[in-house]
Rosetta silent file (secondary structure, phi, psi, omega in degrees, C-alpha in Angstrom):
SEQUENCE: XXXXXXXXXXXXXXXXXXXXXXXXXXXXXXXXXXXXXXXXXXXXXXXXXXXXXXXXXXXXXXXXXXXXXXXXXXXXXXXXXXXXXXXXXXXXXXXXXXXXXXXXXXXXXXXXXXXXXXXXXXXXXXXXXXXXXXXXXXXXXXXXXXXXXXXXXXXXXXXXXXXXXXXXXXXXXXXXXXXXXXXXXXXXXXXXXXXXXXXXXXXXXXXXXXXXXXXXXXXXXXXXXXXXXXXXXXXXXXXXXXXXXXXXXXX
SCORE:     score description
SCORE:     0.000 S_00000001
   1 L     0.000  137.253 -177.011  -20.812   10.521    9.848 S_00000001
   2 L   -66.494  138.113  177.280  -17.364    9.037    9.292 S_00000001
   3 L   -84.827  132.931  175.849  -15.162   10.743    6.700 S_00000001
   4 L   -58.306  144.536  175.269  -13.687    8.419    4.054 S_00000001
   5 L   -70.485  -46.444 -179.882   -9.950    7.975    4.363 S_00000001
   6 E  -130.845  135.055  176.432   -9.545    7.971    0.582 S_00000001
   7 E  -141.514  122.152  176.484  -12.039    9.094   -2.029 S_00000001
   8 E  -110.091  132.702 -179.131  -11.495    9.147   -5.790 S_00000001
   9 E  -129.975  113.648  176.874  -14.054   10.853   -8.023 S_00000001
  10 E    55.824   47.206 -171.808  -13.921   10.577  -11.801 S_00000001
  11 E   -86.171  130.876  176.223  -10.172    9.994  -11.776 S_00000001
  12 E  -127.907  142.977  167.955   -8.207    9.851  -15.039 S_00000001
  13 E  -130.480  113.440 -175.521   -4.515    9.444  -15.737 S_00000001
  14 E  -112.155  141.538  171.468   -3.625   10.014  -19.389 S_00000001
  15 E  -120.078  142.414 -175.869   -0.348    9.592  -21.209 S_00000001
  16 L    57.069   43.043 -175.033    0.260   11.097  -24.678 S_00000001
  17 L   -56.795  133.485  177.156   -2.978   13.005  -24.179 S_00000001
  18 L    83.285   -7.663  179.332   -4.690   14.075  -27.391 S_00000001
  19 L   -92.107  165.391 -176.923   -2.451   11.943  -29.573 S_00000001
  20 L   -60.896  -34.459 -178.937   -3.526    9.019  -31.684 S_00000001
  21 L  -100.429   33.012  177.838   -1.805    6.583  -29.310 S_00000001
  22 L   -54.983  139.004  178.920   -3.195    8.183  -26.112 S_00000001
  23 E  -115.255  126.737  175.219   -3.103    5.828  -23.119 S_00000001
  24 E  -101.480   87.910 -179.296   -5.758    5.957  -20.396 S_00000001
  25 E   -65.006  -37.054  170.287   -3.925    4.325  -17.516 S_00000001
  26 E  -125.703  131.524 -168.789   -6.867    5.274  -15.270 S_00000001
  27 E  -128.351   74.531  175.758  -10.195    5.754  -16.985 S_00000001
  28 E    78.627   53.950 -175.778  -12.835    7.381  -14.786 S_00000001
  29 E   -85.522  129.741  168.534  -12.159    5.744  -11.406 S_00000001
  30 E  -118.190  123.515 -176.427  -14.582    6.169   -8.505 S_00000001
  31 E  -155.077  136.815  175.276  -13.359    4.560   -5.289 S_00000001
  32 E  -125.393  129.177  175.544  -13.840    5.055   -1.557 S_00000001
  33 E  -120.384  129.878 -174.901  -11.619    3.456    1.096 S_00000001
  34 L   -97.999  155.215  178.116  -12.607    3.738    4.731 S_00000001
  35 L   -55.914  135.049  176.874  -10.335    3.923    7.791 S_00000001
  36 L    86.466    1.238  178.527   -9.258    0.482    8.964 S_00000001
  37 L   -77.856  154.435  169.153   -9.978   -1.379    5.734 S_00000001
  38 E  -115.835  102.047 -173.113   -7.676   -4.009    4.251 S_00000001
  39 E  -114.314  129.707  172.136   -8.086   -3.509    0.507 S_00000001
  40 E  -102.646  132.347  173.168   -6.322   -5.391   -2.274 S_00000001
  41 E  -108.942  115.488 -169.974   -6.100   -3.776   -5.713 S_00000001
  42 E  -123.858  144.413  176.810   -5.481   -6.552   -8.209 S_00000001
  43 L   178.706  160.969  177.626   -4.926   -6.696  -11.946 S_00000001
  44 L   -77.369  174.731  176.665   -2.647   -7.953  -14.656 S_00000001
  45 L   -57.459  131.733 -179.040    0.130   -5.898  -16.227 S_00000001
  46 L    88.830    2.115 -178.464   -1.389   -2.841  -17.893 S_00000001
  47 L   -76.683  -22.011 -177.538   -4.549   -2.889  -15.773 S_00000001
  48 L   107.673   -1.121 -175.462   -3.748    0.443  -14.090 S_00000001
  49 H   -66.187  -36.977  179.724   -3.039   -0.888  -10.606 S_00000001
  50 H   -70.492  -38.849  175.173    0.493    0.538  -10.431 S_00000001
  51 H   -62.275  -40.899  177.443   -0.716    3.936  -11.641 S_00000001
  52 H   -59.954  -44.294  179.784   -3.437    3.749   -8.992 S_00000001
  53 H   -61.906  -42.801 -178.985   -0.822    3.033   -6.317 S_00000001
  54 H   -61.741  -37.786  179.979    1.320    5.976   -7.408 S_00000001
  55 H   -75.989  -45.217  177.904   -1.624    8.345   -7.158 S_00000001
  56 H   -60.053  -35.048 -179.244   -2.960    6.926   -3.869 S_00000001
  57 L   -85.788    7.261  179.426    0.561    7.162   -2.455 S_00000001
  58 L    59.841   29.525  173.607    0.929   10.806   -3.565 S_00000001
  59 L   -91.235  -14.916  179.686    3.837    9.818   -5.824 S_00000001
  60 L  -150.126  167.291  179.328    1.930   11.131   -8.862 S_00000001
  61 L  -123.053  151.456 -179.500   -1.113   13.285   -9.558 S_00000001
  62 L   -73.175  160.470  173.943   -4.133   12.561  -11.782 S_00000001
  63 L   -76.185  -42.149  179.361   -4.751   14.218  -15.135 S_00000001
  64 E  -144.452  162.876  178.646   -8.392   14.850  -14.272 S_00000001
  65 E    93.141 -178.660 -173.741  -10.755   14.133  -11.417 S_00000001
  66 E  -124.638  142.615  172.929  -10.393   14.459   -7.669 S_00000001
  67 E  -126.076  118.002  177.770   -8.487   12.629   -4.954 S_00000001
  68 E  -110.863  128.446  175.302   -9.437   13.412   -1.360 S_00000001
  69 E  -113.310  114.952 -174.302   -7.310   12.148    1.533 S_00000001
  70 L    53.475   39.148  176.946   -9.148   12.465    4.854 S_00000001
  71 L    82.696   -3.116 -177.917  -11.477   14.918    3.104 S_00000001
  72 E  -101.574  128.163  179.248   -8.641   17.149    1.847 S_00000001
  73 E   -67.446  138.686 -175.396   -8.124   17.553   -1.936 S_00000001
  74 L   -98.819  -27.766 -168.552   -4.702   16.378   -3.104 S_00000001
  75 L   -56.115  -37.480 -174.834   -4.611   17.587   -6.710 S_00000001
  76 L   -87.638    2.543 -176.625   -3.578   21.181   -5.959 S_00000001
  77 L   -72.496  146.279  175.714   -0.785   20.250   -3.525 S_00000001
  78 L   -77.055  167.737  177.716    2.813   21.221   -4.284 S_00000001
  79 H   -60.901  -37.646  177.666    5.577   18.600   -4.502 S_00000001
  80 H   -63.485  -43.135  179.128    6.798   19.694   -1.069 S_00000001
  81 H   -66.103  -38.407  177.382    3.320   19.267    0.389 S_00000001
  82 H   -63.672  -38.709  177.658    2.965   15.836   -1.242 S_00000001
  83 H   -63.557  -39.221  178.199    6.282   14.803    0.316 S_00000001
  84 H   -65.355  -40.048  177.976    5.016   15.897    3.733 S_00000001
  85 H   -62.658  -44.343  178.702    1.824   13.875    3.258 S_00000001
  86 H   -60.700  -43.160 -178.750    3.863   10.801    2.354 S_00000001
  87 H   -64.899  -35.629 -172.403    6.086   11.229    5.407 S_00000001
  88 H   -94.322  -27.440 -168.707    3.192   11.712    7.806 S_00000001
  89 H  -114.517  -25.915 -166.388    0.414    9.540    6.399 S_00000001
  90 E  -128.650  125.645  171.776    1.754    6.690    4.253 S_00000001
  91 E  -103.900  128.961 -176.097    4.178    3.862    4.905 S_00000001
  92 E  -103.388  138.947  172.022    5.410    2.099    1.757 S_00000001
  93 E  -126.473  117.883 -175.198    6.409   -1.550    1.396 S_00000001
  94 E  -109.219  155.517  177.701    7.927   -2.404   -1.983 S_00000001
  95 L   -59.482  -36.899 -178.727    8.695   -5.718   -3.661 S_00000001
  96 L   -87.371    8.296  175.138   12.347   -4.660   -3.979 S_00000001
  97 L    72.214  -41.530  178.333   12.501   -3.702   -0.260 S_00000001
  98 L    56.087   42.090  175.085   14.230   -0.337   -1.037 S_00000001
  99 L   -90.876  150.271 -179.374   16.682   -0.669    1.845 S_00000001
 100 L   -91.274  117.040 -173.279   19.878    1.398    1.864 S_00000001
 101 L   -59.421  -31.394 -175.050   22.907   -0.969    1.782 S_00000001
 102 L   -79.984   -8.920  178.818   25.214    1.388    3.703 S_00000001
 103 L  -104.226  148.188  174.401   22.850    1.573    6.708 S_00000001
 104 E   -78.412 -179.355 -171.686   22.235   -1.205    9.181 S_00000001
 105 H   -61.338  -51.279 -175.574   18.769   -2.578    9.830 S_00000001
 106 H   -67.610  -31.123  176.797   17.642   -0.268   12.621 S_00000001
 107 H   -67.071  -37.578  175.117   19.004    2.778   10.759 S_00000001
 108 H   -62.517  -43.425 -179.719   16.969    1.788    7.684 S_00000001
 109 H   -64.905  -36.672 -176.079   13.866    1.465    9.839 S_00000001
 110 H   -79.834  -14.205 -171.077   14.519    4.839   11.504 S_00000001
 111 H   -56.189  -47.449  179.375   15.189    6.747    8.271 S_00000001
 112 H   -59.612  -29.990  179.431   11.624    8.040    7.605 S_00000001
 113 H   -70.584  -22.401  174.929   11.504    9.367   11.167 S_00000001
 114 H   -61.715  -43.128  179.308   14.578   11.487   10.380 S_00000001
 115 H   -69.839  -22.181  175.819   12.483   13.431    7.876 S_00000001
 116 L   -84.469    0.108  178.398    9.801   13.767   10.546 S_00000001
 117 L    61.802   35.370  176.209   12.451   15.438   12.761 S_00000001
 118 L   -82.821  134.873 -177.972   11.970   12.897   15.542 S_00000001
 119 L   -56.621  149.888 -174.971   14.873   12.924   18.081 S_00000001
 120 H   -55.498  -46.622 -177.805   17.503   10.200   17.655 S_00000001
 121 H   -59.795  -40.145  179.626   16.774    8.425   20.948 S_00000001
 122 H   -71.027  -36.859  176.696   13.091    8.166   20.087 S_00000001
 123 H   -60.650  -43.492 -179.258   13.890    6.977   16.540 S_00000001
 124 H   -62.600  -45.355 -179.022   16.076    4.234   17.998 S_00000001
 125 H   -64.179  -45.552 -178.012   13.403    3.105   20.455 S_00000001
 126 H   -68.742  -36.621  178.071   10.628    3.073   17.861 S_00000001
 127 H   -62.984  -44.961 -179.497   12.806    1.274   15.302 S_00000001
 128 H   -67.210  -37.945  177.835   13.656   -1.477   17.768 S_00000001
 129 H   -63.634  -40.799  179.309   10.020   -1.808   18.853 S_00000001
 130 H   -67.557  -40.108  178.034    8.935   -2.194   15.219 S_00000001
 131 H   -64.560  -37.021  176.744   11.667   -4.767   14.557 S_00000001
 132 H   -66.008  -37.543 -178.824   10.526   -6.711   17.591 S_00000001
 133 H   -63.022  -34.952  179.422    6.933   -6.601   16.317 S_00000001
 134 L   -99.013   13.344  171.042    7.958   -8.297   13.050 S_00000001
 135 L    61.536   48.278  176.609   10.280  -10.687   14.930 S_00000001
 136 L  -142.003   23.754 -178.981   13.617   -9.579   13.513 S_00000001
 137 H   -60.120  -29.604 -178.441   15.077   -7.508   16.347 S_00000001
 138 H   -63.683  -17.055 -179.352   18.083   -9.847   16.524 S_00000001
 139 H  -101.301   16.066 -172.853   19.224   -8.465   13.145 S_00000001
 140 L   -57.128  -33.655 -176.591   19.065   -4.789   14.206 S_00000001
 141 L   -99.469    5.485  179.396   22.785   -4.215   13.697 S_00000001
 142 L   -83.499  161.627  173.326   23.119   -6.252   10.492 S_00000001
 143 E   -90.070  152.759  178.758   23.418   -4.866    6.964 S_00000001
 144 H   -53.815  -34.701 -178.128   20.660   -5.612    4.416 S_00000001
 145 H   -66.037  -16.311 -179.851   23.098   -7.738    2.397 S_00000001
 146 H   -90.626    0.931 -175.248   23.374  -10.113    5.345 S_00000001
 147 L  -108.861  154.358  171.477   19.629  -10.843    5.350 S_00000001
 148 L   -74.598  170.116  178.407   17.423  -13.190    3.357 S_00000001
 149 H   -60.106  -42.642  178.951   14.670  -11.793    1.142 S_00000001
 150 H   -64.268  -38.086  177.680   12.024  -12.535    3.759 S_00000001
 151 H   -66.892  -40.842  177.650   14.077  -10.834    6.443 S_00000001
 152 H   -63.023  -37.451  179.017   14.581   -7.759    4.260 S_00000001
 153 H   -68.385  -34.614  174.894   10.833   -7.558    3.661 S_00000001
 154 H   -63.166  -39.067  176.956   10.238   -7.696    7.422 S_00000001
 155 H   -63.195  -42.204  178.473   12.630   -4.767    7.790 S_00000001
 156 H   -62.093  -38.022  176.820   10.668   -2.871    5.129 S_00000001
 157 H   -67.800  -42.230  178.166    7.449   -3.551    7.045 S_00000001
 158 H   -59.873  -38.113  178.007    9.095   -2.445   10.304 S_00000001
 159 H   -59.855  -41.927  178.538   10.102    0.803    8.586 S_00000001
 160 H   -69.230  -37.342 -179.945    6.458    1.484    7.733 S_00000001
 161 H   -66.663  -45.904 -173.051    5.334    0.540   11.260 S_00000001
 162 H   -63.302  -28.384  179.858    7.907    2.685   13.070 S_00000001
 163 L   -75.549   -6.080 -179.837    6.805    5.843   11.262 S_00000001
 164 L    58.014   39.361  179.263    3.325    5.378   12.798 S_00000001
 165 L   -75.694  133.467  178.315    1.706    5.866    9.400 S_00000001
 166 L   -71.666  -16.890  179.115   -2.087    5.407    9.431 S_00000001
 167 E  -122.214  131.762  169.938   -1.882    3.927    5.916 S_00000001
 168 E  -114.681  125.320 -179.253    0.418    1.140    4.772 S_00000001
 169 E  -113.177  114.918 -174.327    0.685    0.691    1.020 S_00000001
 170 E  -111.379  115.669 -177.649    2.245   -2.615   -0.012 S_00000001
 171 E  -100.624  105.202 -179.113    3.305   -3.019   -3.657 S_00000001
 172 L    47.549   52.987 -172.339    3.703   -6.723   -4.539 S_00000001
 173 L   -68.372  -15.228 -179.379    5.184   -7.355   -1.051 S_00000001
 174 L  -110.328    3.068 -171.386    5.372  -11.130   -1.558 S_00000001
 175 L   -60.670  -31.849 -176.927    6.445  -11.141   -5.216 S_00000001
 176 L  -101.837   12.802 -173.356   10.107  -11.987   -4.547 S_00000001
 177 L  -114.665  156.279  173.141    9.441  -14.438   -1.713 S_00000001
 178 L   -71.743  167.067 -171.236    8.740  -18.156   -1.461 S_00000001
 179 H   -62.805  -38.843 -179.297    5.201  -19.165   -0.568 S_00000001
 180 H   -66.247  -46.443  179.939    5.896  -19.829    3.133 S_00000001
 181 H   -67.315  -38.492  177.389    7.685  -16.496    3.680 S_00000001
 182 H   -60.360  -40.388  178.558    5.044  -14.693    1.614 S_00000001
 183 H   -64.788  -36.308  177.513    2.316  -16.116    3.854 S_00000001
 184 H   -65.210  -40.830  178.427    4.198  -14.844    6.905 S_00000001
 185 H   -64.343  -42.923  177.949    4.412  -11.349    5.404 S_00000001
 186 H   -62.521  -37.389  178.809    0.678  -11.374    4.638 S_00000001
 187 H   -64.154  -38.956  176.986   -0.037  -12.445    8.216 S_00000001
 188 H   -61.232  -44.463  179.211    1.952   -9.449    9.503 S_00000001
 189 H   -62.842  -40.539  177.848   -0.114   -7.140    7.282 S_00000001
 190 H   -64.452  -39.504  178.185   -3.332   -8.751    8.538 S_00000001
 191 H   -63.399  -42.403  178.038   -2.183   -8.315   12.148 S_00000001
 192 H   -62.357  -40.861  178.095   -1.433   -4.628   11.513 S_00000001
 193 H   -64.081  -39.816  178.737   -4.868   -4.199    9.974 S_00000001
 194 H   -64.358  -23.217  177.196   -6.473   -5.868   12.997 S_00000001
 195 L   -86.862   -0.164  174.427   -4.705   -3.240   15.128 S_00000001
 196 L   112.012   -5.270  179.492   -6.404   -0.455   13.144 S_00000001
 197 L   -76.264  135.991  173.579   -3.945    0.333   10.345 S_00000001
 198 E   -79.269  125.119 -178.043   -5.441    0.813    6.893 S_00000001
 199 E  -115.964  130.006  174.253   -3.662   -1.541    4.487 S_00000001
 200 E  -119.484  116.387 -175.853   -3.724   -1.203    0.694 S_00000001
 201 E  -107.430  124.257  177.432   -2.177   -4.175   -1.093 S_00000001
 202 E  -104.686  125.539 -177.506   -1.237   -3.937   -4.779 S_00000001
 203 E  -155.008  156.605  173.599   -0.803   -7.287   -6.520 S_00000001
 204 L   -95.423   -8.715 -168.639   -1.180   -9.131   -9.819 S_00000001
 205 L  -103.470  112.946  178.874   -1.987  -12.384   -7.991 S_00000001
 206 H   -62.292  -32.261  178.538   -5.620  -13.160   -7.158 S_00000001
 207 H   -62.816  -31.181  174.681   -4.435  -15.841   -4.758 S_00000001
 208 H   -80.087  -43.860 -175.153   -2.712  -13.108   -2.735 S_00000001
 209 H   -58.899  -36.751 -175.337   -5.470  -10.529   -3.174 S_00000001
 210 L   -71.977   -3.275  173.033   -8.167  -12.741   -1.668 S_00000001
 211 L   -75.954  -15.996  178.967   -6.317  -12.657    1.675 S_00000001
 212 L   -80.015  169.222  179.203   -7.615   -9.084    2.049 S_00000001
 213 L   -86.646  -18.269  178.817  -11.053   -8.194    3.376 S_00000001
 214 E  -140.321  136.164 -178.811  -11.910   -6.233    0.237 S_00000001
 215 E  -124.586  123.357  175.845  -10.769   -6.891   -3.330 S_00000001
 216 E  -109.825  113.175 -177.581  -10.847   -4.284   -6.104 S_00000001
 217 E   -98.477  129.043 -177.340  -10.155   -5.879   -9.480 S_00000001
 218 E  -113.656  150.433  174.712   -8.898   -3.615  -12.287 S_00000001
 219 E  -155.054  129.353  177.305   -8.739   -4.025  -16.054 S_00000001
 220 L    53.017   40.797  175.650   -7.827   -1.489  -18.749 S_00000001
 221 L    79.037    5.239 -179.231   -7.782    1.403  -16.289 S_00000001
 222 E  -121.166  158.679  173.402  -11.257    0.681  -14.926 S_00000001
 223 E   -84.969  119.399 -178.598  -12.619   -1.046  -11.826 S_00000001
 224 E   -88.573  -42.356 -177.921  -14.074   -4.358  -12.943 S_00000001
 225 E  -144.735  141.029  176.598  -15.147   -5.758   -9.570 S_00000001
 226 E  -136.648  108.015 -171.874  -15.281   -4.353   -6.025 S_00000001
 227 E  -127.705  128.790  170.925  -16.144   -6.910   -3.369 S_00000001
 228 E  -123.038  128.834  178.381  -16.268   -6.776    0.423 S_00000001
 229 L  -106.487  150.246  177.029  -17.399   -9.840    2.348 S_00000001
 230 L   -60.341  158.919  179.890  -18.722   -9.937    5.919 S_00000001
 231 L   -55.113  136.113  177.385  -16.353  -11.001    8.703 S_00000001
 232 L    93.893  -10.473  177.843  -15.672  -14.720    8.685 S_00000001
 233 L   -95.897  158.639 -178.273  -16.283  -15.213    4.962 S_00000001
 234 L  -124.648  130.381  172.888  -13.571  -16.028    2.434 S_00000001
 235 L   -85.727  141.631  175.536  -13.245  -14.757   -1.127 S_00000001
 236 L  -115.998  152.233  178.292  -11.846  -17.252   -3.637 S_00000001
 237 H   -57.177  -30.143 -179.167  -10.067  -16.508   -6.930 S_00000001
 238 H   -59.890  -31.291  179.641  -12.801  -18.458   -8.770 S_00000001
 239 H   -57.896  -44.017 -175.991  -15.287  -15.729   -7.896 S_00000001
 240 H   -77.287  -39.482  179.366  -13.375  -13.176   -9.956 S_00000001
 241 H   -67.229  -21.126  175.480  -12.486  -15.406  -12.871 S_00000001
 242 L   -80.628  -10.655  175.608  -16.218  -16.139  -13.122 S_00000001
 243 L    73.289   33.698 -176.792  -16.795  -12.396  -13.552 S_00000001
 244 L   -82.064 -176.881 -165.693  -19.382  -12.006  -10.804 S_00000001
 245 L   -79.159 -157.032 -170.926  -20.686   -8.820   -9.196 S_00000001
 246 L  -130.025  170.536  179.039  -19.690   -6.303   -6.536 S_00000001
 247 L  -134.561  140.684 -177.314  -20.371   -5.265   -2.988 S_00000001
 248 L   -72.743  158.452  173.185  -20.604   -1.733   -1.568 S_00000001
 249 L   -68.907  156.185  179.779  -18.134   -0.190    0.892 S_00000001
 250 L   -65.664  149.735  178.883  -19.289   -0.055    4.525 S_00000001
 251 L   -87.740    0.000    0.000  -21.343    2.930    5.608 S_00000001
């Protein structure tokens, strides 16, 4: 039987615990994500989606409950071990791109591989291959400041690709882009998913979220709706605003 890629059991994240103004950013989350899924986690500000991303990305740890990554519990890991997991397992794509201005494009793409101790020649080859995949190889020697927002986001995606991470976690990847460029970025993520990469998309926009194959809607730290549709079907934002039901994860 296939092991879930990600499994959350009774997960809580509390701030100001025990105080009158205690905040339950995550309030008893149960969630399973399988290898190869394209899952969108959607919610308005304060819904808990950003806290969820931080925990799924091993940037933070829960207050209570369990998080298993490929069947291995995460909660007891040290900060050093969490950093190793991030380097080896998770590629991040952020709304703000998080590129280093003093490095050129291919050096930005190659940076995570430095921490993986991959030889320079191999880093260079993989960085260029990733840039070619997102159709921006011609800018390999440019600085981030010389690129448009859409081009910088392609570089950020190439950085995640080049590290060969089995999981790509995209936090509002189209938020700073125009609609045409945003659609191109989403298409790249869909193409990566079709090649077997697990994609987790964090967004406040239902119109963006419904481009995924599975949509998890959050509100007040809880999962409100969890829907997966069969291949060839399309989810619409109206489904969620109508408050309809859920669908189980694949077996």
